[in-house]
C-alpha positions in Angstrom: 10.6 1.8 5.9 10.7 3.6 2.6 8.2 2.3 -0.4 10.9 1.5 -2.6 12.6 -1.1 -0.3 9.6 -3.2 -0.1 6.9 -4.8 -2.4 3.2 -4.9 -1.4 1.3 -7.8 -2.5 -2.3 -8.4 -2.3 -5.1 -10.2 -3.4 -8.5 -8.3 -3.6 -11.1 -9.1 -1.0 -13.7 -10.2 -4.0 -15.4 -13.3 -4.6 -13.5 -14.3 -8.1 -10.5 -14.8 -5.5 -9.3 -17.8 -4.1 -11.1 -17.9 -0.5 -7.9 -18.7 1.2 -5.7 -15.5 -0.5 -8.8 -13.1 -0.7 -8.0 -10.0 1.1 -4.6 -11.0 2.4 -1.9 -8.4 2.0 2.0 -8.8 2.8 5.2 -6.6 2.8 8.1 -8.6 0.8 11.6 -7.3 0.7 12.6 -5.5 -2.8 14.3 -8.0 -5.0 12.0 -10.9 -3.5 11.9 -13.7 -6.3 8.9 -13.8 -8.6 7.5 -17.0 -7.4 6.9 -16.0 -3.8 4.9 -13.0 -5.2 3.2 -15.0 -7.5 -0.1 -15.9 -5.1 -0.9 -12.1 -5.3 -2.2 -10.7 -8.1 -1.2 -7.1 -7.4 2.1 -5.2 -6.6 3.3 -2.1 -5.7 6.5 -0.4 -4.2 9.8 -1.4 -5.3 8.2 -2.5 -8.8 7.0 0.7 -9.7 9.0 3.7 -11.0 6.8 6.0 -9.0 8.2 4.5 -5.6 12.0 5.5 -6.6 10.8 9.1 -7.5 13.4 11.6 -6.1 10.4 13.9 -5.4 8.8 13.1 -2.0 5.5 14.5 -3.2 5.3 11.6 -6.1 6.0 9.1 -3.7 3.6 10.7 -1.6 0.8 10.6 -4.1 1.8 7.0 -5.3 1.2 5.1 -1.9 -1.9 7.5 -1.2 -3.1 6.2 -4.6 -1.8 2.3 -3.6 -4.5 3.0 -0.5 -7.3 3.8 -2.4 -7.0 1.4 -4.8 -6.9 -1.0 -1.9 -9.8 0.1 0.1 -11.9 1.3 -2.9 -11.3 -1.3 -6.1 -10.0 -4.1 -4.1 -12.4 -3.7 -0.9 -10.0 -4.0 2.0 -10.9 -2.5 5.1 -10.2 1.1 5.4 -8.8 1.0 9.2 -6.8 -2.2 8.5 -5.1 -0.6 5.3 -4.2 2.1 7.2 -2.7 0.5 10.0 -0.9 -1.9 7.5 0.4 1.3 5.5 1.4 3.7 8.7 4.7 1.3 8.5 5.6 2.9 5.1 7.4 6.2 5.5 5.9 8.3 2.6 2.3 7.0 3.6 3.1 8.4 7.3 4.8 11.8 5.9 1.9 12.5 3.3 -0.8 12.1 6.1 1.0 14.5 8.1 2.0 17.2 5.5 -1.9 17.0 4.6 -2.9 18.0 8.1 -5.2 15.0 8.1 -5.8 14.6 11.8 -9.1 15.7 13.0 -8.8 19.0 14.9 -11.1 18.7 18.0 -14.3 20.8 18.3 -14.6 23.2 21.1 
């Protein structure tokens, strides 16, 4: 799926957030009403201009920035975040183009 077609919504995995919502992330279709997104203080994707930019490099940088915010700022598990974001075309393509698959050592 394209980043412009969804809204990623999440609550940081930090103690100042309600325990029942802490560390939760969901993907919603673009156009989801604001009341359904209300429990999640952070949103990305269709709500941001960078997700709609015609240049793929901008969209790649954008989704990689989102992944860094989720893991570094908001304390999501790196592996779980990676698995969640792999379904987004731009994330998968950015990783492939950056050749982030480790080479095997002899």
